[in-house]
One Martini backbone bead per residue (centre of mass of N, CA, C, O) as a GRO file, in nm:
protein
  296
    1MET     BB    1  -5.129  -0.522  -9.278
    2GLU     BB    2  -5.038  -0.833  -9.172
    3THR     BB    3  -5.281  -1.106  -9.091
    4LYS     BB    4  -5.154  -1.369  -9.124
    5GLY     BB    5  -5.202  -1.571  -8.830
    6LEU     BB    6  -5.357  -1.386  -8.673
    7PRO     BB    7  -5.550  -1.307  -8.422
    8LEU     BB    8  -5.852  -1.278  -8.267
    9VAL     BB    9  -5.976  -1.014  -8.068
   10VAL     BB   10  -6.135  -1.009  -7.738
   11GLY     BB   11  -6.317  -0.810  -7.519
   12THR     BB   12  -6.361  -0.861  -7.163
   13ASP     BB   13  -6.576  -0.819  -6.833
   14GLY     BB   14  -6.852  -1.009  -6.794
   15SER     BB   15  -7.052  -0.880  -6.946
   16GLU     BB   16  -7.306  -0.919  -7.157
   17PRO     BB   17  -7.189  -0.765  -7.410
   18SER     BB   18  -6.908  -0.917  -7.395
   19LEU     BB   19  -7.026  -1.207  -7.429
   20ARG     BB   20  -7.145  -1.155  -7.706
   21ALA     BB   21  -6.873  -1.089  -7.835
   22VAL     BB   22  -6.755  -1.372  -7.802
   23ASP     BB   23  -6.951  -1.518  -7.985
   24TRP     BB   24  -6.890  -1.353  -8.241
   25ALA     BB   25  -6.581  -1.401  -8.244
   26ALA     BB   26  -6.590  -1.707  -8.272
   27ASP     BB   27  -6.724  -1.705  -8.548
   28GLU     BB   28  -6.507  -1.537  -8.694
   29ALA     BB   29  -6.259  -1.710  -8.638
   30ALA     BB   30  -6.368  -1.972  -8.768
   31SER     BB   31  -6.406  -1.843  -9.057
   32ARG     BB   32  -6.085  -1.767  -9.072
   33GLY     BB   33  -5.888  -1.973  -8.923
   34VAL     BB   34  -5.834  -1.843  -8.629
   35PRO     BB   35  -5.746  -1.748  -8.341
   36LEU     BB   36  -5.863  -1.683  -8.006
   37ARG     BB   37  -5.836  -1.382  -7.809
   38VAL     BB   38  -5.886  -1.338  -7.464
   39VAL     BB   39  -5.943  -1.018  -7.296
   40PHE     BB   40  -5.853  -0.886  -6.974
   41ALA     BB   41  -5.886  -0.543  -6.854
   42SER     BB   42  -5.770  -0.433  -6.522
   43LEU     BB   43  -5.719  -0.277  -6.202
   44TRP     BB   44  -5.915  -0.487  -6.108
   45GLU     BB   45  -5.968  -0.802  -5.953
   46HIS     BB   46  -6.272  -0.765  -5.932
   47TYR     BB   47  -6.596  -0.829  -5.988
   48GLU     BB   48  -6.895  -0.600  -6.076
   49GLY     BB   49  -7.136  -0.840  -6.081
   50THR     BB   50  -7.408  -1.084  -6.166
   51ALA     BB   51  -7.419  -1.259  -6.425
   52LEU     BB   52  -7.153  -1.425  -6.391
   53ALA     BB   53  -7.186  -1.509  -6.092
   54SER     BB   54  -7.430  -1.689  -6.152
   55ASP     BB   55  -7.293  -1.883  -6.357
   56LEU     BB   56  -7.061  -1.959  -6.130
   57ARG     BB   57  -7.172  -1.964  -5.838
   58LYS     BB   58  -7.088  -1.673  -5.719
   59PRO     BB   59  -6.992  -1.423  -5.561
   60SER     BB   60  -6.893  -1.128  -5.689
   61GLU     BB   61  -6.637  -1.089  -5.489
   62GLU     BB   62  -6.515  -1.389  -5.609
   63VAL     BB   63  -6.473  -1.275  -5.891
   64LEU     BB   64  -6.218  -1.312  -6.115
   65ALA     BB   65  -6.033  -1.271  -6.387
   66ASP     BB   66  -5.998  -1.575  -6.452
   67ASP     BB   67  -6.297  -1.635  -6.463
   68ILE     BB   68  -6.371  -1.463  -6.706
   69VAL     BB   69  -6.184  -1.598  -6.927
   70ASP     BB   70  -6.272  -1.890  -6.878
   71SER     BB   71  -6.572  -1.850  -6.943
   72ALA     BB   72  -6.529  -1.743  -7.230
   73ALA     BB   73  -6.377  -1.984  -7.346
   74ARG     BB   74  -6.605  -2.190  -7.303
   75ARG     BB   75  -6.810  -2.045  -7.473
   76ALA     BB   76  -6.655  -2.064  -7.743
   77ARG     BB   77  -6.621  -2.385  -7.742
   78ARG     BB   78  -6.921  -2.457  -7.753
   79HIS     BB   79  -6.948  -2.356  -8.056
   80HIS     BB   80  -6.614  -2.423  -8.111
   81PRO     BB   81  -6.428  -2.695  -8.042
   82ASP     BB   82  -6.173  -2.634  -8.260
   83LEU     BB   83  -6.101  -2.375  -8.133
   84LYS     BB   84  -5.848  -2.162  -8.066
   85VAL     BB   85  -5.794  -2.063  -7.719
   86VAL     BB   86  -5.682  -1.767  -7.565
   87THR     BB   87  -5.563  -1.606  -7.261
   88GLU     BB   88  -5.576  -1.267  -7.092
   89VAL     BB   89  -5.436  -1.081  -6.821
   90LEU     BB   90  -5.457  -0.720  -6.764
   91PRO     BB   91  -5.315  -0.466  -6.538
   92GLU     BB   92  -5.515  -0.241  -6.705
   93GLU     BB   93  -5.641  -0.033  -6.903
   94PRO     BB   94  -5.844  -0.127  -7.164
   95GLU     BB   95  -5.777   0.083  -7.389
   96TYR     BB   96  -5.470   0.032  -7.391
   97ALA     BB   97  -5.456  -0.273  -7.419
   98LEU     BB   98  -5.618  -0.302  -7.688
   99VAL     BB   99  -5.445  -0.126  -7.864
  100ARG     BB  100  -5.199  -0.300  -7.835
  101GLU     BB  101  -5.326  -0.561  -7.946
  102SER     BB  102  -5.375  -0.449  -8.242
  103ARG     BB  103  -5.076  -0.497  -8.348
  104ASP     BB  104  -5.148  -0.838  -8.323
  105ALA     BB  105  -5.419  -0.833  -8.519
  106ALA     BB  106  -5.666  -0.896  -8.737
  107ALA     BB  107  -5.890  -0.831  -8.512
  108LEU     BB  108  -6.132  -0.642  -8.314
  109VAL     BB  109  -6.361  -0.716  -8.041
  110VAL     BB  110  -6.652  -0.531  -7.916
  111GLY     BB  111  -6.863  -0.402  -7.721
  112SER     BB  112  -7.074  -0.134  -7.659
  113ARG     BB  113  -7.054  -0.219  -7.351
  114GLY     BB  114  -6.990  -0.225  -7.026
  115ARG     BB  115  -7.003  -0.218  -6.665
  116SER     BB  116  -7.067   0.105  -6.648
  117GLY     BB  117  -7.324   0.147  -6.820
  118LEU     BB  118  -7.594   0.297  -6.892
  119ALA     BB  119  -7.695   0.344  -7.203
  120GLU     BB  120  -7.726   0.132  -7.473
  121LEU     BB  121  -7.737   0.363  -7.695
  122LEU     BB  122  -7.456   0.413  -7.599
  123LEU     BB  123  -7.123   0.445  -7.633
  124GLY     BB  124  -6.850   0.336  -7.500
  125SER     BB  125  -6.538   0.455  -7.418
  126VAL     BB  126  -6.370   0.207  -7.496
  127SER     BB  127  -6.482   0.153  -7.780
  128LEU     BB  128  -6.415   0.432  -7.894
  129SER     BB  129  -6.109   0.436  -7.843
  130VAL     BB  130  -6.036   0.180  -8.001
  131ALA     BB  131  -6.154   0.280  -8.277
  132ALA     BB  132  -5.958   0.540  -8.286
  133TYR     BB  133  -5.652   0.372  -8.231
  134ALA     BB  134  -5.635   0.128  -8.380
  135GLU     BB  135  -5.435  -0.095  -8.609
  136CYS     BB  136  -5.703  -0.248  -8.655
  137PRO     BB  137  -5.982  -0.382  -8.703
  138VAL     BB  138  -6.297  -0.273  -8.555
  139ILE     BB  139  -6.566  -0.450  -8.386
  140VAL     BB  140  -6.881  -0.319  -8.308
  141LEU     BB  141  -7.167  -0.430  -8.121
  142ARG     BB  142  -7.433  -0.330  -8.276
  143GLY     BB  143  -7.738  -0.398  -8.244
  144SER     BB  144  -7.847  -0.663  -8.444
  145HIS     BB  145  -7.694  -1.017  -8.419
  146ASP     BB  146  -7.741  -1.286  -8.242
  147ASN     BB  147  -7.429  -1.349  -8.168
  148ARG     BB  148  -7.361  -1.364  -8.487
  149ALA     BB  149  -7.173  -1.367  -8.776
  150THR     BB  150  -7.268  -1.660  -8.865
  151PRO     BB  151  -7.537  -1.635  -9.008
  152GLY     BB  152  -7.705  -1.403  -9.150
  153THR     BB  153  -8.022  -1.222  -9.160
  154ARG     BB  154  -7.971  -0.996  -9.418
  155GLY     BB  155  -7.755  -1.060  -9.652
  156ARG     BB  156  -7.525  -0.818  -9.590
  157VAL     BB  157  -7.263  -0.593  -9.686
  158VAL     BB  158  -7.165  -0.265  -9.584
  159VAL     BB  159  -7.005   0.012  -9.767
  160GLY     BB  160  -6.833   0.307  -9.746
  161VAL     BB  161  -6.771   0.554  -9.993
  162GLY     BB  162  -6.564   0.784 -10.088
  163GLU     BB  163  -6.503   1.068 -10.288
  164ASP     BB  164  -6.226   0.962 -10.425
  165GLY     BB  165  -6.261   0.646 -10.521
  166LYS     BB  166  -6.081   0.467 -10.358
  167GLU     BB  167  -5.919   0.205 -10.268
  168THR     BB  168  -5.955   0.061  -9.948
  169PRO     BB  169  -5.932  -0.109  -9.659
  170ALA     BB  170  -6.245  -0.113  -9.627
  171VAL     BB  171  -6.310  -0.247  -9.895
  172ARG     BB  172  -6.142  -0.502  -9.861
  173PHE     BB  173  -6.273  -0.599  -9.604
  174ALA     BB  174  -6.566  -0.618  -9.716
  175VAL     BB  175  -6.510  -0.824  -9.933
  176GLU     BB  176  -6.411  -1.052  -9.744
  177GLU     BB  177  -6.669  -1.072  -9.574
  178ALA     BB  178  -6.861  -1.138  -9.805
  179ARG     BB  179  -6.717  -1.393  -9.903
  180ARG     BB  180  -6.718  -1.557  -9.637
  181ARG     BB  181  -7.050  -1.535  -9.610
  182GLY     BB  182  -7.199  -1.534  -9.896
  183VAL     BB  183  -7.259  -1.225  -9.971
  184PRO     BB  184  -7.343  -0.931 -10.054
  185LEU     BB  185  -7.212  -0.621 -10.167
  186GLU     BB  186  -7.281  -0.289 -10.044
  187ALA     BB  187  -7.219   0.011 -10.210
  188VAL     BB  188  -7.194   0.342 -10.065
  189ARG     BB  189  -7.277   0.677 -10.200
  190ALA     BB  190  -7.282   0.985 -10.082
  191TRP     BB  191  -7.465   1.294 -10.182
  192ARG     BB  192  -7.432   1.653 -10.251
  193CYS     BB  193  -7.589   1.969 -10.312
  194PRO     BB  194  -7.493   2.260 -10.296
  195ALA     BB  195  -7.660   2.555 -10.255
  196HIS     BB  196  -7.470   2.741 -10.449
  197GLU     BB  197  -7.554   2.543 -10.715
  198THR     BB  198  -7.817   2.644 -10.744
  199THR     BB  199  -8.114   2.718 -10.956
  200ASP     BB  200  -8.395   2.897 -11.099
  201HIS     BB  201  -8.361   2.776 -11.361
  202PRO     BB  202  -8.548   2.541 -11.529
  203LEU     BB  203  -8.298   2.420 -11.715
  204MET     BB  204  -8.083   2.407 -11.445
  205ALA     BB  205  -8.186   2.270 -11.179
  206GLY     BB  206  -8.062   1.957 -11.233
  207GLU     BB  207  -7.755   1.976 -11.305
  208PRO     BB  208  -7.586   1.965 -11.039
  209ALA     BB  209  -7.706   1.701 -10.931
  210ARG     BB  210  -7.620   1.521 -11.173
  211LEU     BB  211  -7.314   1.564 -11.136
  212HIS     BB  212  -7.292   1.446 -10.847
  213GLN     BB  213  -7.400   1.170 -10.913
  214GLU     BB  214  -7.191   1.092 -11.125
  215ARG     BB  215  -6.952   1.107 -10.930
  216ALA     BB  216  -7.056   0.882 -10.744
  217VAL     BB  217  -7.048   0.661 -10.956
  218GLU     BB  218  -6.742   0.688 -11.019
  219ALA     BB  219  -6.645   0.626 -10.733
  220LEU     BB  220  -6.748   0.338 -10.722
  221GLU     BB  221  -6.603   0.221 -10.966
  222SER     BB  222  -6.316   0.279 -10.865
  223ALA     BB  223  -6.331   0.124 -10.583
  224LEU     BB  224  -6.445  -0.165 -10.743
  225GLN     BB  225  -6.246  -0.265 -10.983
  226ASP     BB  226  -6.100  -0.516 -10.791
  227VAL     BB  227  -6.329  -0.697 -10.762
  228PRO     BB  228  -6.405  -1.003 -10.753
  229PRO     BB  229  -6.630  -1.208 -10.929
  230ASP     BB  230  -6.731  -1.383 -10.662
  231VAL     BB  231  -6.852  -1.091 -10.584
  232GLU     BB  232  -7.140  -0.945 -10.509
  233VAL     BB  233  -7.235  -0.622 -10.639
  234ARG     BB  234  -7.393  -0.330 -10.495
  235ARG     BB  235  -7.485  -0.014 -10.620
  236ARG     BB  236  -7.516   0.304 -10.428
  237THR     BB  237  -7.682   0.614 -10.458
  238VAL     BB  238  -7.721   0.893 -10.211
  239GLU     BB  239  -7.895   1.154 -10.104
  240GLY     BB  240  -7.695   1.285  -9.845
  241HIS     BB  241  -7.581   1.226  -9.550
  242ALA     BB  242  -7.362   0.989  -9.465
  243ARG     BB  243  -7.461   0.926  -9.185
  244ARG     BB  244  -7.760   0.871  -9.256
  245VAL     BB  245  -7.725   0.665  -9.485
  246LEU     BB  246  -7.566   0.447  -9.314
  247VAL     BB  247  -7.765   0.405  -9.087
  248ASP     BB  248  -7.998   0.316  -9.266
  249ALA     BB  249  -7.843   0.069  -9.392
  250SER     BB  250  -7.784  -0.097  -9.127
  251TYR     BB  251  -8.091  -0.220  -9.108
  252GLN     BB  252  -7.991  -0.412  -9.378
  253ALA     BB  253  -7.743  -0.538  -9.210
  254ASP     BB  254  -7.468  -0.732  -9.073
  255LEU     BB  255  -7.247  -0.518  -9.185
  256LEU     BB  256  -7.058  -0.222  -9.122
  257VAL     BB  257  -6.823  -0.036  -9.327
  258VAL     BB  258  -6.556   0.181  -9.220
  259GLY     BB  259  -6.341   0.446  -9.230
  260ALA     BB  260  -6.016   0.556  -9.070
  261LYS     BB  261  -5.808   0.804  -9.038
  262ARG     BB  262  -5.441   0.799  -8.995
  263ARG     BB  263  -5.243   1.049  -8.864
  264ALA     BB  264  -4.942   1.141  -8.837
  265GLY     BB  265  -4.910   1.304  -8.519
  266HIS     BB  266  -5.205   1.263  -8.428
  267LEU     BB  267  -5.374   1.287  -8.101
  268GLY     BB  268  -5.653   1.268  -8.158
  269LEU     BB  269  -5.949   1.170  -8.260
  270GLN     BB  270  -5.951   0.894  -8.518
  271LEU     BB  271  -6.255   0.897  -8.706
  272GLY     BB  272  -6.474   1.086  -8.769
  273ARG     BB  273  -6.805   1.169  -8.826
  274VAL     BB  274  -6.915   0.909  -8.950
  275ALA     BB  275  -6.800   0.691  -8.761
  276HIS     BB  276  -6.913   0.820  -8.501
  277ALA     BB  277  -7.215   0.798  -8.579
  278VAL     BB  278  -7.240   0.484  -8.638
  279LEU     BB  279  -7.144   0.392  -8.356
  280HIS     BB  280  -7.408   0.515  -8.210
  281HIS     BB  281  -7.657   0.428  -8.451
  282SER     BB  282  -7.643   0.153  -8.540
  283GLY     BB  283  -7.814  -0.163  -8.648
  284CYS     BB  284  -7.519  -0.285  -8.656
  285PRO     BB  285  -7.231  -0.390  -8.693
  286VAL     BB  286  -6.906  -0.225  -8.673
  287ALA     BB  287  -6.640  -0.156  -8.902
  288VAL     BB  288  -6.320  -0.019  -8.828
  289VAL     BB  289  -6.090   0.094  -9.077
  290PRO     BB  290  -5.773   0.170  -9.105
  291HIS     BB  291  -5.608   0.467  -9.262
  292ARG     BB  292  -5.308   0.557  -9.373
  293VAL     BB  293  -5.183   0.895  -9.361
  294PRO     BB  294  -5.033   1.161  -9.433
  295ALA     BB  295  -4.924   1.438  -9.321
  296PRO     BB  296  -5.000   1.777  -9.401
   0.00000   0.00000   0.00000
């Protein structure tokens, strides 16, 4: 997908998580030098909350969709006065509207939850659906991020590398994010030694594990062979489930990048177990980068 000149899109509904997403997205759009497009999508005309109503000094029943996007646009310009900000109100379900917006976006930013509530620890259904079906990278603001995309507090971007060791859209996205932020890229490959390959013979006990670790090292080298020299790369292989390894790594990262395969003709949730897990449990924002693959 060619993203040059395309806007960065952020979804907002006036809730506090979505307003933090606007702050983060404004930072990201300014660093990319692209416009910010603020989208509110809902079948309801009125806002059902108190935080934004208090900010606007209006009763919640008088806060309309235009108030929500106008307030978000002012918030973005407050941090970046030169940033071009456009707004759009769409009278439809947010998950459908945002997925459609992803067709003409450089990336799409959403908060972890909207105004539907429940526990902050769980990922909202809109964010999950958008990450599963969007046609551009989706950044879901999990964990601690101080509402800022840059400068980061932990000084690294982490990307998960698959077992095939190929350069993927996720790796390319992570490289560009690390370069733009001026931080190292940490590439992580998790590996496991299947139980049926272990042996009780003392001279052979470590051999299967060593072979799997060597393959993980080779996969990293293959995936990263085209990284430009101006990006510092740290390679790390870790024994364990990829879900646990990447969630652990997220607590030392400003951004965690994972891929999500999109198979033509497949109608179900197109995330994969690893992406699904990190979206629910990451300690930092997660970028889910779609990767088109042919149908089996």
